[in-house]
C-alpha positions, 0 to 999 in steps of 0.5 A: 805439806810438811813431812815427818822429816820436815817436822823433825827439822823444825823441832831442831830449829826450835831447839836451837832457837831456845839456846838464846831464851831470854836474851833476844828482846825485842827480837824473837827466838829463831833457829835455822837448819839447812839440809842437803841430800838428807844431811844437816850441813848448816845450823844457827840461832839468833843470839841477841838483838843487833847480832846476825839472824839465825839464817846468816849463821846457818848459811855461813856454816853450810857455805857452797852446800847451801845451793840446791839445799832446803832451809828450815826456819821457825819464823818467816825470814825478814825482808827489811833493813834493820840492824842487819840486812834482810835474810830473805835476800841472803837466802835467795843469793845462796841458791837454796831450792826449798824453804820451810817456814814455821810461821809467818812473822806478825811484824808489819815490816815482814808479814808475808813479804819475806815469803813472797820474796823467796817465791818470786825468786823461784824458791819453793816455800811451805809454811806451817810446819809445827806451827803451834809450837813455833807460836808458843815459843814466840808468843811474847814476841807476837803479843808485843807486836800485836798489842805494843805492850810486853807479854805478862806472866802472873806467877804465885804460890798458894796453899790448898786453901788459897793463901800466899802467906800466913796471917802474920805475912810470913811466906817462906816457903809455901811450895817445895824446893823443886817448885822454886827451882822451876820459878828460877827457870821461868825467870831465865825466860823473862826480861823483867820481874815486877813486884810491889814495895810490900814484897820488898819490905816483907820478903827482901827478895833477890829476884835472880835466876840463882845461877841457872843462867847468866841472863838476869832479868831486870828487877822492877819495883812499883812503889808510889810513896817510896816507902822502901827500906834503905837496905835490901838485896834489890839495891845490890845492882852488881849482878842484876839491874833494878828500876823503881817506878814511883809517883811524882814528889816521893820521899826524896831521901829514899830516892837519892839513897837508891840512886847512889846505889845504882838503882834507877828511879822513874818518876811517873805522874801515875805509876800504874801497871799499864804505865809501867808496862808501857815503859818496859815496852819502850825499853824493848822488853818482850816478857814481864813476870809479875811476882807481886802480891795480891793487891798489885796482881788484881790491878795488873789483871784489871789493866790487861797486863797479864796474859798468862798464869803460873799457879803453884799449889801446895798441899798444905793448909794455913787458914786465916780469914785475913791471910793474904790471897794471890789476887785482890779485889777485881770487883767481880760480884758473881761466879759467872763473872769469873775470868776463865783460864784457857789452854790449861796445863797441869803438872805435878812437881813432887808434891806441888801442882802447877797450873798454867793457863791463858787469861780469857783466851789471850796468848 
């Protein structure tokens, strides 16, 4: 049973883990704290794949004071040789007497074996301190491991009457500046942002974190015919990489032009959301943000590529029977067929409203 002090130390682990948010894929976010006689003697977090794990940094800082101490970590220590040696062995060698683990690692290469190694060495192990918060922090990593696909978040902003733009297509700006800042913060947590060709043509977005982080998510455009402008902000790849997924036999002139500007163009037999997510999984991504229009959003939902929704609602009305809406046709004919959001959270951002929830209980 974890104590209030244990819970506070686990929250410190989560705080440390968030230092590397958006930078660890395909690895999880992990923080570690070592406490001896009520004093923190070592801390660490995993900065990125290929670098040492959080436990290693904390053990280095603690040095000989690790002996007989308590180690806190939000995810079960690894127990296999990958790019780095097993953390479970390092913990045992350091002579710790107690380990508090936030959650079991769902990776089949670990999945309880790290905890077993510690217990077999005579170390007391307690599992489940602040587990709900630990699960939320690494929900994308868990989804990737269990489903072999990145975790998808659909973000959109709409008016009170459910429109994402006017009938002319003009959409700047639906929400206020504070809401847009929150979107930039969300981008810092993601490994890629996906849009369709229509968004490139109409909005000419940059899809960056706008100075909030050195980390810039991969910018992904889906365009089956490569009907794209020859000049766009996304083709400037100095600060952020851009990939265009298209079908076979696209417009060669456009493709060659994009490649010359440093844009990677991937030709797929069928460039569907599911196939793109499979490609992004193979590239080691954990979290993919869908910032696309309604047609592509509906396809992404239908193909199981969206697990979570961030919906910004602005207190304004634009009207228009043909004005675009956030999600296109899903083929659902009855209200009882509607896809429910679960674990819903509501928050006010100045005059706008942000609704967060998981599609059909996923997450």
